[in-house]
N, C-alpha and C positions, 0 to 999 in steps of 0.2 A: 505494501500497498504509499505511497505518495503524498505528500502535504497537503495537491492536487486534490488529491481523491475527499478533500472535507464536505463539496458542499452534493455528492455521490452518496457517500455518509450519511449525510444528514435527512435527507432523502428516505435515504433507506431508509436505517434505519426507526424512521417516525411515520411512517408508510404502513396507518394500522393493520392493513387487510394482511400483512403480514408474518403483525403481533404474535397471531396462535404460534408457529413455527422456536420461534426460538420469549416461547414467555414472559412474550415484556406487558409488561400494562403503564408504563407513563412515559414519554416520548425524551429523549435525546438534548443536550445545549450543543450548539458547536464550539464550547470552552470544553467538554468532560469530553469529544468525540475529537479536536486537535490534540487533548494529549495521548488523546484514543491514540492516534494514526504516529507519535512521538514519540510509542514507544510500541508499535508495529515492526520494528526491524530485531527484537528483537530474539532471539534463538529460540525454534516454538521445547527442545529441548529443560528449559526455563518456563516459557509461561504455560507449555502445552497445549495450544491453541497453535493456526497458522491459518487468516482469513488472506485471500485472493481475490481482487476486484478480476472481473469478468468484465474483457473489450472487444466488441466488434472488431469484424480488415480494416473502416478505417479511425480507428484507437479511442473511442471513444464505451465512456464505460455506461456498460449493460447490465450488472450485477456483479456474484462475491460467490463466492464459494471458498467454500472453511475445510479446517479438519479441528473438532475440538474433543477435552478425552483424551491428548495424547495419555501413554500405555507406551510408553519405551521393553519396561518390563515381557511384558506382555507381545510387546507387537502388537497396541492395536489401537484406529484411534472412528470416532464417529465422522460421516459425510455433513455433511448443510453446505445447497445450494439455490440460490435464487438470484434470477433473472428479470427483471421490470418489466409491471405487464403493453410496457407497446415495445418490448422485444424477444416477449413468450412467441416459440416455433419462427427459431429463427436456424437452433442446431446450435447455438452459443454451451449454453449446458450439458449437450454429449459431450459438447468438442473439450469447454472446465475440466466434465469428468474422466475424462480416458485422459489426460494428461496430468488430470490430478492423482489416479492413478493409478500414472508408471513412477510416477514423482515416490509415490507412497509404494509402491513395488521395484523400486529402484533402487531410490535413492535412502529411505527411509526407513527400509528392509523390512517395512513394515508384516506379517502372517496375515494382518488382514483387517478388514475395516466397514464398519455399520453403518445406518441411517437408520429412520422413522419419519416416512409418514403419516397425511395425514388420511382413510383410504379413501374420501373424495376425490383424491386430488388426483388422479386417473392421468391427467401426463407425465408428475412426478416417483407417479410408481411401473407408469411406460421406462420414461431414461433409464431405473434405475435392470429393471428388467431387459430393459438391451445391455443395461452396464456387465449382464452374469451374477449381479448379485444377488443373491436365493430369497425366495419369503421364506420368513421362519418362525412367523407368532404375529397372534391380534392382540391388541390391549385392546379391550372395550371397555364406553364412558372416560377416553383418555383423558382429552383436549376437551375444557369448559367455552365453550367460544358465544359468539347472542347470536348463538342457532339452534346453541344445544349444545348437548356432549355430542364429541366425536370422535371413532375406536381409531386407533391407528394402528397399520402395518411397519413387522421390524422383521428388517432389511439386513441381510449377512452375506463379505466376497473372502470368500475363505481363496486364498494367492497360492 
């Protein structure tokens, strides 16, 4: 992430339509996000997470992809991806996910990655299944949203 990503990150983190994915309940200020960006260069082994900006061919920020809960002992991490509404369906998430999986397997030498997807998010379910993630379970009524309780699907990919 770059300091120039501040406005993009501000828009992404304050998009209430995706708050349920990250368990967010309050908006982020620019000051908080600026501090985050100043520390975003810290090593994944130190902060146990990595956030990368997804850019389109014109080098415009269109989304983000994350590694979180990085566990070097058990060689695993969680994966999250979000693409902003006007840029969805253009293959950005799939390309970013493939690049991240390559990094996880060949650079970080992880044994596995996992993710959680709302059961109604068919685009994300297809994204992870296409990337060879295996559905390993369903958590019933896991997320409380303005539309009611939602199930989530748990996915795992072992390298």
